[in-house]
C-alpha positions as CSV (number, residue, x, y, z in Angstrom):
1,M,22.6,6.2,30.5
2,R,20.7,4.9,33.5
3,R,18.0,7.6,33.1
4,F,17.6,6.6,29.4
5,A,17.2,2.9,30.4
6,A,14.7,3.7,33.1
7,L,12.7,5.9,30.7
8,A,12.8,3.2,28.1
9,L,11.5,0.7,30.6
10,C,8.7,3.0,31.7
11,L,7.6,3.7,28.1
12,L,8.0,0.1,26.8
13,P,4.9,-1.3,28.4
14,G,2.7,1.4,26.8
15,L,4.4,0.8,23.5
16,L,3.7,-2.9,23.7
17,L,0.0,-2.4,24.4
18,T,-0.5,-0.2,21.4
19,A,1.6,-2.1,18.8
20,P,-0.3,-4.7,16.8
21,L,0.8,-8.2,17.5
22,A,1.4,-10.5,14.6
23,A,-0.4,-13.8,15.1
24,K,1.6,-15.7,12.5
25,T,4.6,-15.1,10.2
26,V,5.1,-17.2,7.2
27,A,7.8,-16.7,4.6
28,G,8.6,-13.3,6.1
29,V,4.9,-12.1,5.9
30,S,3.1,-11.3,9.2
31,M,-0.6,-11.5,9.5
32,P,-2.3,-9.7,12.3
33,E,-4.4,-11.6,14.9
34,S,-7.6,-9.8,13.7
35,V,-8.9,-7.3,11.2
36,K,-11.9,-5.0,11.3
37,V,-14.0,-5.0,8.1
38,D,-17.1,-2.8,8.0
39,D,-18.5,-3.3,11.5
40,H,-17.1,-6.9,11.8
41,E,-14.1,-8.0,13.9
42,L,-12.7,-11.0,12.2
43,V,-10.0,-13.3,13.6
44,L,-7.1,-15.0,11.8
45,N,-8.2,-18.6,11.2
46,G,-5.0,-19.7,9.4
47,V,-2.0,-18.7,7.3
48,A,-0.6,-20.7,4.4
49,L,2.2,-20.4,1.8
50,R,1.3,-20.9,-1.8
51,S,4.2,-22.5,-3.6
52,K,4.6,-23.6,-7.2
53,A,7.4,-26.1,-7.8
54,I,10.3,-24.7,-5.7
55,F,9.0,-21.1,-5.8
56,K,7.2,-19.3,-3.0
57,V,4.3,-17.3,-4.6
58,Y,2.1,-15.8,-1.9
59,V,1.1,-16.0,1.7
60,G,-2.6,-16.3,2.3
61,G,-4.4,-15.4,5.5
62,L,-8.1,-16.3,6.1
63,Y,-10.1,-14.3,8.6
64,L,-13.5,-15.4,10.0
65,P,-15.9,-14.2,12.7
66,D,-14.7,-17.2,14.9
67,K,-12.1,-19.9,14.5
68,E,-13.4,-22.8,12.3
69,H,-11.7,-25.9,11.1
70,D,-14.4,-27.2,8.7
71,W,-14.1,-25.6,5.3
72,K,-17.6,-26.9,4.3
73,K,-19.1,-25.1,7.3
74,V,-17.3,-21.9,6.3
75,L,-18.7,-22.1,2.7
76,G,-22.1,-23.1,4.0
77,E,-22.6,-20.2,6.4
78,D,-23.6,-16.7,5.3
79,E,-21.0,-14.8,7.5
80,P,-18.3,-12.3,6.7
81,R,-15.0,-13.6,5.4
82,H,-11.7,-11.9,4.5
83,M,-8.8,-13.3,2.5
84,V,-5.4,-11.7,2.2
85,M,-3.0,-12.7,-0.6
86,Q,0.5,-11.1,0.2
87,W,2.7,-11.7,-2.8
88,V,6.3,-12.8,-2.2
89,R,7.0,-13.3,-5.9
90,N,6.1,-11.4,-9.1
91,V,3.3,-13.0,-11.1
92,D,1.7,-11.8,-14.3
93,K,-2.0,-10.9,-14.4
94,A,-2.5,-13.6,-17.1
95,K,-1.3,-16.4,-14.7
96,I,-3.5,-15.0,-11.9
97,C,-6.6,-15.0,-14.1
98,E,-5.7,-18.5,-15.3
99,A,-5.6,-19.7,-11.7
100,W,-9.1,-18.1,-11.0
101,D,-10.5,-19.9,-14.0
102,E,-9.0,-23.3,-12.9
103,G,-10.2,-22.7,-9.3
104,L,-13.7,-22.0,-10.5
105,E,-13.8,-25.0,-12.8
106,A,-12.4,-27.4,-10.1
107,N,-14.6,-26.2,-7.2
108,T,-17.8,-24.9,-8.8
109,P,-18.7,-27.2,-11.6
110,G,-21.7,-26.0,-13.6
111,A,-21.3,-22.4,-12.3
112,S,-24.1,-20.1,-13.3
113,P,-23.5,-17.5,-16.0
114,E,-23.7,-14.8,-13.3
115,I,-20.9,-16.4,-11.3
116,K,-18.8,-16.8,-14.5
117,K,-19.4,-13.2,-15.4
118,N,-18.3,-12.1,-11.8
119,F,-15.1,-14.1,-12.3
120,E,-14.5,-12.3,-15.6
121,T,-14.9,-9.0,-13.8
122,L,-12.6,-10.2,-11.0
123,C,-10.0,-10.9,-13.6
124,S,-10.4,-7.4,-15.0
125,Y,-9.6,-6.1,-11.5
126,M,-6.3,-8.0,-11.4
127,Q,-2.9,-6.6,-12.2
128,D,0.5,-8.0,-12.4
129,A,1.4,-8.9,-8.8
130,R,4.8,-7.6,-7.6
131,E,6.6,-8.8,-4.5
132,G,5.0,-7.1,-1.5
133,D,1.6,-6.4,-3.1
134,K,-1.4,-7.3,-1.1
135,F,-4.7,-8.4,-2.7
136,T,-7.7,-8.6,-0.3
137,F,-11.2,-10.1,-0.8
138,T,-13.9,-9.3,1.8
139,Y,-17.3,-10.9,1.7
140,I,-20.0,-9.1,3.7
141,P,-23.5,-10.7,3.7
142,G,-26.1,-8.7,1.8
143,K,-23.3,-6.6,0.2
144,G,-21.0,-8.8,-1.8
145,T,-17.3,-9.3,-2.1
146,D,-15.1,-6.2,-2.0
147,V,-11.8,-6.6,-3.9
148,A,-8.9,-4.3,-3.2
149,I,-5.3,-4.2,-4.3
150,N,-2.7,-2.5,-2.0
151,G,-5.6,-0.9,-0.2
152,Q,-7.2,0.6,-3.3
153,A,-10.8,-0.6,-3.8
154,K,-11.4,-2.2,-7.2
155,G,-15.1,-3.0,-6.9
156,T,-17.7,-5.2,-5.2
157,L,-18.8,-8.5,-6.8
158,G,-21.8,-10.8,-6.6
159,S,-23.6,-12.3,-3.7
160,K,-23.0,-15.3,-1.5
161,P,-22.8,-17.8,-4.5
162,F,-20.0,-15.8,-6.0
163,A,-18.2,-15.5,-2.6
164,D,-18.5,-19.3,-2.1
165,A,-17.0,-19.9,-5.5
166,L,-14.2,-17.5,-4.9
167,F,-13.3,-18.7,-1.4
168,A,-13.6,-22.3,-2.7
169,C,-10.6,-21.6,-4.9
170,W,-8.6,-21.5,-1.6
171,I,-10.6,-23.8,0.8
172,G,-12.9,-25.9,-1.4
173,A,-12.8,-29.6,-2.3
174,H,-10.1,-29.0,-4.9
175,P,-8.2,-25.8,-3.9
176,G,-5.8,-24.6,-6.5
177,P,-2.9,-24.2,-4.1
178,G,-3.5,-27.7,-2.8
179,E,-5.1,-29.4,0.2
180,T,-2.1,-28.6,2.5
181,F,-2.7,-24.9,1.8
182,R,-6.4,-25.3,2.6
183,D,-5.7,-27.2,5.8
184,A,-3.3,-24.5,6.9
185,L,-5.9,-21.8,6.3
186,M,-8.4,-23.9,8.3
187,G,-5.9,-24.0,11.2
188,N,-5.4,-27.8,10.8
């Protein structure tokens, strides 16, 4: 027994160094401290819980090149961004698409036909969300916004104006999930 304990203590430090550390856990969902997208290392800026009435819907995690508390600056700069939506409740595709439409209207009034078309395509990428599903949205300057569901690439959309309109749905002036959600994503 002592040999096993000694062996475990010798191995434990190495295991701790290689295991990813969760920066934040909300509603049972852990978000890592950083993610690598393309050639960019992004840090967790904030984590928030999207609730509707009394129901927990999803946990969102926003990743940026550096910590930033000003949402206007994030939307103003042309830098990589990564958003994770980890679903903790089942939600139908129609409700998700309705939320995209509402977020676009509230945060990007007078959106161009190109941005509206990209939102239609975004909706076509969506599926019914099931508890545990992970939707990710990664904007890379000069490339566009990669959309993936449970690690499966769905497509790449638009340029910076589309990315700004999309991310404004979470961190804009009138975020669909509310200002408390936005403030949590911004680390406030």
